[in-house]
N, C-alpha and C positions, 0 to 999 in steps of 0.2 A: 426573407427576415428569419434570422436564427433565434429560435424561443429563448435557447438557454444562453445566449449571448447578450439578449438587450438586458439580463438581470443584471442589476450593480452589486459588488463583491464588498461585505460590509469588513471593515477591518477592527478586531478586538482592540482592546487597549493597549497591551503591553507589546504588537506586532508593529514595527515600524518597516514601510514599504519607500523604496527609494530607486528612482530611475536613473541610471548613468550611462548615457550613450543609447544602445539597443539593448542593455542587459537590465532586466528587473530584480534589485536585492531584496530580498525578506530575510528579515531578522525578527527572532523572537524568543521567548524563554527556551524552548526546545530545539535550536537551531538555526542555522542559516541556509539559505538556500538560493542561488542565481539562476533565471529564467531568461533567455535569449528568445527576445521580441522582435518581430519585422516591422517595424517602424515605416518604411517604405509602402506597409498593407494597411496596416492599423494604428488608430491613435489612440495612446493610453492616457486618461484623465485621473488624478489622483486629488480628490475633495478633500483637503485641512485635515488629512491623514484620517479620515473616518471612513471613507469608500472609495474604492478602485473601479473605472468605467473602461470598457475597451470598444472602440466601433472602427468597423473597417472604414479607410478614407473614400473608395469607391464599392459600388456593389455592383460584383460580377461572379460568377460561379463559384472560383477558387478562394476569394474572400467571404463568399457566405460558407465555406466549405470549413474554412479554417477559423471562423469567427467563435464558435462554439467551444472549441477544442481548445485555443486559447485561455479563454474564460476560465474552462474548467482546469486548466494546467495552474493558473495562478490561482485559484480558489482553493486547488487542493496544497498550493504550498502554503498560504497564508493558513490555512485549516493545521496543516502539520506543524509549521513554526509555532502555534499556539499551544494547541492541545494534543499534537500527534495523530498516531493512526494506531491500532492493535489487532494483533488475529488473534484467534485461541485455536491450538492444535488438540485432538483429542487421539491416541492409541488406544485401539481395542484388538484384544488379543491374548491370549496365552501366553505370559513370559515378556509381554510386549511392555517396555520402559524405556525412560530418557533421563538422563542425569547432564549436569554439568561440572566440566572439568576446564576450569578455568576460561579461556577463549573457545573451546571446543564443545559442540554439544555431541554427548555420546550416547546412541541410541540401541538397544538391543531389540529387532524385530523378526526374530525368528531365523534368523539366516545363521551359519556356522560361525560367523565372524558378528564382531559389534561395527556400529556404520558411526563413523568420527567427521561431524561436519563444522567448518571452521566456521565462525559466526563473524563475518563482513563488518566494515567500519560503520559506524551510525545507526546499529540495529543492536535493540537489546533482547534478549532471550532469558525468561524466567522461567523454570520447571516446579511448579508448586507442588502437584503430588508426581507422582512417577508417571504418571499417565495423561497428562496436560502439559501444554507447551505454549507460553506466550510469548508473542511475538511483538513487538513495537518501537515504533520509530518515527522520524519525523518526515521522511519522504514515503507516500504510499506507495509507488511505483516499487520502491526497493522492498519494503512490509510485504507487498505481495509475492515479489520474485523470491525470499527465502521461504514464504509460506508453501510456495507452490514447488520449490526445489524439496525441501523436507518433505511433502506431500508424496513427491514422486518416488521417494526410495521405496514404498509400500503404500501402493493406492488401494481404497478400500476395494475388498471381491463381494460378487453379489451374493454368494451363497451362505456364509455365515457372519459377513460385514467386517473380517478382519482386516487390519490397516490403518493408516492414518487418516483423518478426516478432518474439515473444519467443526467448530462447534455449530451443531442447528443444521449441519448438511444433511441432506435426505438421501439416502442408498437405496436404490430399487434393488430388491431382495427378491431373488428367484427361488422356486421351488427345486428341491434334490431328485434324486433318481427315486422312481418309485418301484415296490415290490411284485 
């Protein structure tokens, strides 16, 4: 039995969940998402538009393995359509700064050149101070992907902690050379 799969997913007031064929359409104030679901393996129940439950038709190893994952994907889409996801990045280092120029995020990260990152569709990026970047969107996977791509331009190094890190991320610091 899947511990995660057994839990019913509550649907907020502004979100609509519809099943058409084997595609679950989720529509909310922040956007639409479509999730493909294997209806030969799983049974989806939508109770009066208030909650969704997913159960396997027969209990075998593959259905047990995929039950919790499919439930989590549905839950992430419902949360994304109602409230959205957000990640905050911090730039640490002398001269490290970010600025928005239309649909391009311009970053100065201590290289001889500026780094321009094109913002994908469905993602909103806000630069409050020059050293904080706020990434928000309705798709959890896409928000995490954009965040990791931006962090990969300059990962934090262990000696001075310079680089791009998530807010609240702990960096293991090393001691420098001794005389």
